C-alpha positions, -999 to +999 in steps of 0.1 A: -337+003+264-345+019+233-371+041+223-393+039+196-407+066+172-427+062+142-408+066+106-419+088+079-438+059+062-470+052+075-493+019+070-512+019+041-550+023+047-573-007+042-579-012+007-617-019-006-629-053-004-614-073-032-629-101-054-628-138-049-596-138-071-574-125-039-559-151-018-557-151+021-522-152+020-513-121+006-518-103+042-523-117+075-560-110+084-567-089+115-602-093+131-614-058+135-631-044+169-670-047+175-688-018+163-712-008+190-733+010+164-737-022+145-773-039+142-775-071+160-779-087+125-745-073+114-730-086+146-745-122+142-735-121+106-699-115+115-700-144+141-713-166+114-683-156+091-658-163+118-673-197+125-675-207+085-639-196+085-627-217+111-647-246+095-637-243+063-599-243+076-605-276+096-623-291+064-595-281+043-567-297+065-588-329+062-593-327+025-556-315+021-568-282+007-590-286-023-598-249-027-573-219-026-596-201+001-590-233+024-555-233+025-540-228+059-512-198+064-475-212+060-443-197+073-436-186+039-467-166+032-465-151+064-432-138+058-441-122+028-470-101+046-445-090+072-419-080+045-447-062+029-454-045+064-420-033+067-419-018+032-451+004+044-440+016+073-430+006+108-412+015+142-375+022+143-355+024+177-337+053+192-324+062+227-326+096+242-295+108+225-301+099+195-331+118+195-312+147+210-291+145+182-318+147+153-336+175+168-307+196+182-318+227+165-348+226+178-335+222+212-305+248+206-333+276+198-348+268+227-318+271+253-309+302+232-344+316+242-340+308+275-308+320+282-324+355+268-347+353+296-321+348+322-305+379+311-341+396+316-341+380+351-302+394+362-315+429+352-347+429+370-327+412+397-349+382+403-320+358+403-310+375+436-345+375+450-343+335+446-312+330+462-326+346+492-355+324+491-335+294+489-324+275+522-289+274+531-269+250+556-256+267+587-221+249+587-193+264+568-168+232+572-178+219+536-178+242+503-192+231+471-179+244+438-189+231+400-168+238+371-180+232+336-155+221+310-156+236+276-173+217+249-147+206+225-145+204+187-149+165+186-181+168+205-193+191+180-183+169+151-203+143+168-232+163+167-236+170+204-246+207+217-239+227+249-267+223+273-254+242+305-260+280+311-241+299+337-247+332+354-234+348+388-248+324+418-268+299+394-264+271+369-290+258+347-289+225+328-312+222+299-323+185+301-336+178+264-364+149+262-393+139+242-428+127+255-440+093+257-455+097+222-419+107+210-432+134+189-436+161+217-403+179+226-398+195+256-371+208+278-368+206+319-346+237+329-328+226+364-315+255+382-289+248+407-271+270+434-234+263+449-208+284+469-195+295+433-199+279+398-171+283+373-182+286+337-170+269+302-140+299+299-128+299+339-090+297+341-073+274+364-057+305+386-093+317+393-106+281+404-075+277+428-081+316+441-118+309+449-121+273+455-087+263+471-067+291+484-084+289+515-081+255+521-042+255+512-040+285+538-057+266+567-036+237+562-004+259+563-019+274+600-022+238+611-053+226+603-065+196+580-076+208+545-091+186+520-102+188+484-119+165+466-124+164+427-156+145+418-175+139+384-180+118+357-152+103+337-138+128+309-153+159+327-118+173+339-111+162+371-073+152+365-067+185+349-083+207+371-066+188+403-029+188+383-034+228+386-045+229+420-014+208+430+012+229+411-004+264+426-008+246+461+030+234+460+041+273+453+017+289+481+031+260+506+068+266+499+063+305+502+050+302+537+077+280+550+101+298+573+135+302+562+158+277+587+192+261+581+189+229+601+185+199+579+152+188+592+124+179+567+098+207+567+075+190+546+066+152+536+045+137+508+026+104+502+012+094+474-014+065+475-038+047+450-067+032+459-084+005+437-114-011+453-103-018+487-067-022+482-040+006+487-009+010+467+022+029+474+029+048+441+062+065+454+076+028+463+113+024+446+100-007+424+106-018+388+078-021+366+042-012+377+039-038+403+032-013+432+032-027+467-001-033+483-004-014+518-023-025+549-045+001+566-039+000+604-059+018+629-041+043+651-058+068+673-091+065+655-075+071+622-059+048+598-022+050+585-010+031+556+015+007+570+048+010+552+039+038+528+071+056+515+071+090+524+093+119+507+109+148+517+113+176+489+133+207+495+118+229+472+089+234+445+110+212+417+114+185+441+077+185+448+069+187+413+089+158+404+071+138+430+035+148+420+043+139+384+056+105+395+028+098+411+004+106+384+025+089+359+021+056+380-014+060+385-036+033+367-055+044+338-074+027+309-096+037+279-134+042+283-164+054+260-158+087+275-121+091+282-089+076+263-071+077+295-095+072+324-084+072+358-093+038+372-084+047+407-086+068+435-053+093+439-047+104+474-019+130+476-010+138+514+011+167+524+023+171+563+036+204+572+058+194+600+065+228+618+028+237+622+014+204+621-011+208+591-019+184+568-031+193+529-051+162+513-059+162+478-079+134+463-086+129+427-113+105+425-117+079+399-142+088+372-178+077+378-193+055+347-226+047+336-237+016+318-229+028+283-193+038+292-182+004+303-206-015+283-176-033+264-153-034+290-142-072+305-154-088+333-127-076+354-130-041+342-168-040+351-159-055+388-136-024+389-161+001+380-186-016+405-159-011+436-151+023+422-188+036+423-194+017+458-161+038+473-177+072+457-208+060+477-190+056+510-177+091+505-204+108+496-221+095+529-192+110+550-193+142+531-232+144+537-225+134+575-199+163+583-223+189+565-247+182+595-223+175+623-187+185+635-172+149+632-181+120+611-190+088+634-167+060+630-191+035+619-196+056+587-160+061+573-147+028+580-174+013+552-144+014+524-103+019+520-110+056+504-129+068+536-105+053+561-073+070+547-093+103+548-104+096+584-083+127+595-102+152+574-137+134+591-127+136+627-106+169+630-134+188+641-132+227+637-095+221+627-108+208+593-118+225+561-130+207+531-139+215+497-155+196+469-153+205+432-176+188+410-168+189+374-194+186+349-198+180+309-219+202+291-226+179+265-262+168+255-255+135+256-241+135+294-272+151+308-283+121+328-249+118+345-243+153+348-276+154+368-265+133+390-231+150+398-249+184+403-275+171+422-250+156+448-230+187+447-263+206+456-273+180+483-238+188+499-241+225+501-275+224+515-293+239+482-323+224+469-326+224+428-357+235+410-369+225+376-390+242+351-405+224+320-410+239+287-430+223+261-415+231+224-440+223+200-439+258+187-404+259+178-408+225+164-432+238+140-412+266+131-383+243+126-404+223+104-419+249+082-456+257+072-481+231+077-485+207+046-516+212+024-539+182+025-545+167-011-584+169-010-574+210-009-550+207-039-560+229-070-555+211-103-521+228-109-510+214-075-525+180-086-505+178-115-473+193-100-474+163-074-477+138-102-450+152-122-426+149-089-437+120-069-415+093-072-390+111-092-415+116-121-420+078-122-458+087-129-456+116-153-473+099-180-505+096-159-508+133-170-516+125-203-549+105-197-559+125-165-582+156-170-569+190-167-594+199-142-590+174-118-591+186-083-573+174-051-611+167-038-616+143-069-581+125-067-586+116-030-615+095-043-596+074-069-600+039-060-571+015-065-589-002-097-589+036-109-551+042-103-544+009-121-565+020-152-543+054-151-514+033-153-521+016-183-535-014-166-504-020-147-515-033-113-482-030-096-476+004-107-515+014-097-511-001-065-480+021-059-493+051-069-525+043-045-500+040-016-483+069-024-512+092-026-524+077+008-492+079+025-494+119+017-529+120+031-522+102+064-491+120+071-508+153+065-537+141+089-511+132+116-492+164+116-523+182+122-535+160+151-498+167+164-502+206+160-537+204+183-522+185+208-488+210+210-513+237+210-535+224+238-502+217+258-493+254+254-522+266+263-525+247+294-492+258+306-490+293+296-509+306+325-485+287+349-452+298+329-462+334+321-493+344+344-475+352+374-443+368+358-414+350+347-395+330+372-360+312+369 
């Protein structure tokens, strides 16, 4: 749902009581609230007035409207009143991302200020102290890593900005929001910890060395190594996985023994999972109609019956097989990625000499509603199936983090977890790594938080949150406060009249006394403004309206400043009283 924020224009204050020549159809009347300080006589008079108006309407309906004041409101007059209100002011609908873009300079300034504090914390060693206080799981069978993709030029051209800060051992997501009044910006700094975090400039070699090399080595030693790529559509999952596949292939063949027999040493299968259906991407078929495979249970695990298994002899053969699988994988354009993967890709590499197995899983991009709001019914059903299978995968990894093996009823809930059953029941022989990919864009904040919280839960860490009001930065961005018209000097009064409405009222200066101050100007009635405009009622009413718009805008700004100051004062003790904490 959209968020509403007041526009620059505000409603004109109620004008003084008009003469009997004004018609009730000019504006839709509203009943004012009862004044508790009014005398009983005034209250009775108001009630009598309401009764008299109600009676006059009834009599007017009977007499077909003998007097202008007795005519009922028709639709045409009501539309005119609504049009006038729309011109005077109103509310516009903005979502979270639109508000972030509109105030990105304020948020970027706050993020830069927080990053400076982070450097101070690192110099004092407080980040290490925080890590020591954070509870950590005991099991080492599951490791969780996070890689943040760079922010691209196309993101900056759209007005997006970076909201992720990475320091050794810590990642901070700066969630930019507004209070319920839609006038008070603030940032929630979410701090996360993982086994390791890779920042915007991390290379593929560094990611492989610290996140995947041990998993590949465990498979070469006869164990079961599994690597998952999880994250939002367009966050860099497939890019990272392709790099890991290439370097893992070189590592595996480098450790194979040199034998002259013709027995295969490596077997590879490439499966695609769409919902509860499994397809063979290495099948020798024409076109893109790949055969659907049935998953058969075999000694507690599942096998894709009839899946094609190829036996590459060197790294070049392996590269061709992997490229074939990725090319055949189903992709489609979404709101976040022009070639989004619409299925899970599972690459199973078996090492026959050692009995080990390496499983590389590139999960389909998880989506929000905004990413698929223009999809067809079939595509929306596809997205729902993807998210369901990802949910089952999360449950299995959570279970594996707390116990050696995953119960069978947990991994039997989807085709994806059935195919990966070997990784969930191998016990101490298994090693599993989850690489979460995150987008640094402010427009992806909600989805990035969801990804990071999942990774932190799997890693056994608890995230922390610090809320920072930004009214001080907002005031700096807006500049010095505007002077109220009642404090204008005569020179300021004449300067405003000369500039307002692009100088349309400059002729007023000829009839306005030169010593007119702002305190005198704000007391001008609407009839006085009409007189200054040479008797032109329309121009006089417009001048009166523009003056009062300035008055109301300055009053609203002052009220907002007072509120922001009270918010900063109430939180200053918590933020700075006991020393800065991340």
